[in-house]
C-alpha positions, -999 to +999 in steps of 0.1 A: -291-012+153-266-039+149-291-064+135-298-040+106-262-045+094-271-082+087-300-072+064-295-077+026-326-059+014-322-048-023-291-069-028-287-094-057-269-126-048-255-154-071-251-188-055-235-215-076-246-251-069-276-235-051-303-261-057-293-286-030-272-291+001-250-263+014-258-241-017-295-243-012-292-235+025-271-205+017-295-193-011-325-195+012-307-178+041-296-149+019-332-146+007-345-146+043-321-117+050-336-098+021-316-106-011-329-116-045-313-148-056-298-162-088-290-199-086-265-216-109-267-254-114-268-279-142-306-284-137-333-265-118-349-276-086-383-263-076-378-265-039-353-237-037-373-215-061-404-220-040-385-212-008-371-180-023-403-169-040-423-175-009-402-149+009-412-124-018-377-123-034-369-124-071-355-158-082-335-168-113-321-202-123-293-202-148-283-236-161-245-241-164-220-269-161-190-254-144-167-281-157-173-264-191-155-231-193-177-215-219-208-222-197-190-207-167-183-176-186-220-172-194-231-169-158-223-134-147-235-117-180-267-137-178-274-126-143-266-090-150-289-090-180-319-105-162-315-092-126-291-063-127-257-057-111-249-083-085-238-075-050-229-110-036-213-140-052-211-173-034-188-198-052-202-230-037-205-254-067-181-282-066-175-319-074-154-346-058-140-377-074-127-404-050-099-428-058-064-436-046-038-412-061-024-438-085-059-444-099-069-408-101-075-402-138-065-371-157-102-366-165-111-366-128-083-342-121-092-318-149-130-318-141-124-312-104-099-284-108-120-268-135-152-269-114-138-263-079-110-238-086-109-224-121-146-216-122-142-199-088-116-176-104-135-170-136-167-160-117-149-139-091-130-121-119-162-113-138-182-104-106-152-084-093-151-062-124-188-053-119-182-047-081-152-025-087-173-002-109-198+001-080-172+003-053-187-025-032-194-062-032-191-095-013-175-126-026-177-158-005-158-189-016-166-223-002-133-239+008-130-270+031-112-283+061-093-302+033-079-268+024-056-274+053-053-312+052-048-338+024-078-361+031-080-396+018-085-406-019-094-370-029-062-358-046-078-332-070-104-320-045-078-313-018-056-295-043-085-274-056-096-265-021-060-255-011-061-233-042-094-217-032-077-205+000-048-189-019-072-174-044-094-159-016-064-143+000-050-130-033-083-114-044-088-099-009-054-082-011-062-068-045-097-055-038-100-048+000-091-011-005-117-008-032-148-018-012-149-055-020-147-082+006-134-116-004-136-144+022-142-181+024-160-206+046-144-239+053-169-266+061-159-299+077-178-331+070-215-322+062-244-344+054-247-337+016-246-357-016-208-351-019-202-371+012-226-400+006-198-425+001-183-417+035-217-415+052-224-450+039-191-463+053-199-471+089-163-471+101-154-438+084-186-421+094-181-431+131-145-420+130-155-386+117-181-381+144-156-392+171-130-368+156-153-338+157-155-321+191-192-312+186-199-349+182-218-348+150-217-341+113-226-307+100-259-300+083-263-274+055-282-251+078-251-248+100-236-227+072-264-202+069-254-178+096-218-176+085-229-169+049-253-141+058-226-125+080-200-125+053-225-113+027-236-084+049-222-050+060-216-065+094-184-080+079-172-049+061-137-049+078-132-087+073-110-095+043-092-127+033-105-148+062-110-186+059-138-192+084-140-229+096-176-241+102-165-274+114-178-284+149-143-278+162-125-301+137-096-276+132-092-271+169-087-308+176 
């Protein structure tokens, strides 16, 4: 049955930035499909743990600040030790620093690139090594519609998300023949803490809604189906795809 291909029973999934927003929605959706969940964030959040545990799935929170490379490198070994070999990695964690390009500090640049791009590579490399030994695995990177556009006042973020697209394709080319799928989801403007500044700007918020064919902002739950699909065996012949979940933004 085709629906069986979307099941994730017995799988172990790591979701970075999984305690709120898009990451939380993905973590809960993967648990609903049958996966055990390890969430990575700076601090725990009981809501996601309760949601996952209520479904009868195992749950682990691993505390890490992905702007700190030594903490990033601790993630995959910790999950393996406590939960076993992972099957799914969702590189969702990210930060955004807003300022005009001439005011964008070196610190803002370094932190954003480290969290949004370098950590994605480090975690994918570590997970990929484990997956290569098993001959299977799914890596899902969270890109952005700003992987294709420059945005406004988000120099480092746009650069990082462009890099995520290139990294996704490069890893897919390396590992597709070895049973590992590497793909990305590119959300548009979603109602999360990362976009609070724009949500609170009536003119920008209205312009984004008007620019989106669906006529609204995205919600974290809008990502859930795409994440489960790319994490499941239903997507076994899909490699290096950047899937917009954008209410039609890229079609405009």
